[in-house]
C-alpha positions in Angstrom: 13.5 -1.6 9.1 14.6 -3.0 5.9 12.9 -6.3 6.6 9.7 -4.4 7.4 9.9 -2.4 4.1 10.3 -5.6 2.1 7.5 -7.2 4.1 5.2 -4.3 3.3 6.2 -4.5 -0.3 5.1 -8.1 -0.4 1.9 -7.6 1.7 0.8 -4.6 -0.8 1.7 -6.9 -3.8 -0.4 -9.8 -2.6 -3.2 -7.4 -1.6 -2.9 -5.8 -5.1 -2.9 -9.0 -7.1 -5.7 -10.8 -5.1 -7.9 -7.7 -5.1 -7.5 -7.5 -8.8 -8.3 -11.2 -9.5 -11.4 -10.9 -7.3 -12.8 -7.9 -8.6 -12.0 -9.0 -12.4 -13.9 -12.2 -11.7 -16.9 -10.4 -10.2 -17.0 -8.2 -13.3 -15.2 -5.0 -12.2 -12.0 -5.1 -14.0 -11.6 -1.3 -14.1 -11.8 -1.1 -10.5 -9.6 -4.1 -10.1 -6.9 -2.2 -12.2 -7.3 0.7 -10.0 -6.8 -1.1 -6.9 -3.9 -3.1 -8.3 -2.2 0.3 -9.1 -3.0 1.7 -5.8 -1.7 -1.1 -3.8 1.2 -2.2 -5.8 2.8 1.3 -6.2 1.9 2.0 -2.6 3.9 -1.1 -1.8 6.8 0.2 -4.0 6.8 3.4 -1.9 6.5 1.4 1.4 9.7 -0.4 0.2 11.5 2.8 -0.5 10.6 4.2 3.1 7.8 6.6 2.0 5.7 7.7 4.9 3.1 9.0 2.5 2.8 5.5 0.8 2.8 3.7 4.1 -0.1 6.0 5.3 -2.2 5.6 2.1 -2.1 1.8 2.0 -2.8 1.6 5.7 -5.6 4.1 5.6 -7.2 2.5 2.5 -7.0 -1.0 3.8 -8.4 0.0 7.3 -11.4 1.5 5.6 -11.9 -1.4 3.5 -11.6 -3.7 6.6 -14.1 -1.6 8.4 -16.8 -2.1 5.7 -15.8 -5.9 5.2 -14.3 -7.0 8.5 -12.5 -10.6 8.8 -9.6 -12.1 10.5 -7.2 -12.2 7.5 -8.0 -8.6 6.9 -7.5 -7.6 10.5 -4.0 -9.4 10.4 -3.0 -7.8 7.2 -4.2 -4.3 8.6 -1.8 -4.9 11.5 1.1 -5.8 9.3 0.5 -2.7 7.3 0.2 -0.6 10.4 3.5 -1.9 11.7 5.0 -0.9 8.3 3.6 2.7 8.7 5.2 2.8 12.3 8.5 1.7 11.3 8.7 4.0 8.2 7.6 6.7 10.5 10.4 5.8 13.1 13.1 5.4 10.4 12.3 8.9 8.9 13.3 10.5 12.2 16.9 8.8 12.3 19.8 11.1 11.6 21.4 10.1 8.2 24.8 9.7 9.9 23.6 7.4 12.6 24.1 3.7 12.8 20.4 2.9 12.6 20.2 4.8 9.2 22.8 2.6 7.4 20.8 0.2 5.1 21.9 -3.2 4.1 22.9 -3.7 0.6 20.1 -4.4 -1.8 20.4 -8.1 -3.3 19.7 -8.9 -6.9 20.6 -12.7 -6.9 17.0 -14.1 -7.2 13.9 -13.0 -8.9 12.4 -12.3 -5.6 15.4 -10.1 -4.7 15.0 -8.3 -8.0 11.5 -7.5 -7.4 11.6 -6.5 -3.7 15.0 -4.8 -3.7 16.1 -3.5 -6.9 12.9 -2.8 -9.0 11.1 -0.5 -6.4 14.5 1.4 -6.1 14.4 2.0 -9.8 10.4 2.6 -10.1 9.8 4.8 -7.1 11.4 7.9 -8.2 9.7 7.7 -11.7 6.1 7.2 -10.3 6.3 9.0 -7.0 4.6 12.3 -7.9 2.1 10.3 -9.9 1.3 8.1 -7.1 0.8 11.0 -4.7 -2.1 12.5 -7.1 -3.5 9.2 -8.0 -3.9 7.9 -4.5 -5.3 11.3 -3.1 -7.7 11.3 -5.8 -8.6 7.7 -5.4 -9.1 7.9 -1.7 -11.3 10.8 -2.2 -13.6 9.0 -4.5 -13.8 6.0 -2.4 -14.6 8.0 0.6 -17.2 10.1 -1.4 -18.6 6.7 -2.7 -19.0 5.4 0.9 -20.7 8.5 1.9 -23.3 8.3 -0.9 -23.9 4.8 -0.3 -24.5 5.5 3.5 -26.7 8.3 2.5 -28.9 6.0 0.1 -28.9 3.4 2.8 -30.1 5.9 5.4 -32.6 7.6 3.2 -34.2 4.0 2.2 -33.7 4.6 -1.4 
């Protein structure tokens, strides 16, 4: 479970940074920053075993994959879904069970500090803000997709 949490953090971080770069290059830096925050903070939540964050990043990425499919997107969607599944399973563990015991968080390398220590420090500070931001952002994206589909259907 801990490995999948770290993997989910790195997948979300890579998606956040690459999305930001591509959107900034295409002249959409504000959207790029919003996507960067959505996926990076979602990755922090995934690392900290938040079912909500895992569900949000999986849902948003699946929506994006449906409208712009590709092999890499499908593979990343599968990784994010596996993180969602692992987070959901781990949430059902009894706190006193052997499965619930987490390995110690490392801080020896920069990668360890970014994936192990930083999310543990950041998530309690941004958790509520992320809940509000991600729900609002998802509603805006879905509304935008509905409007775009309506315009395409009406021939405008």
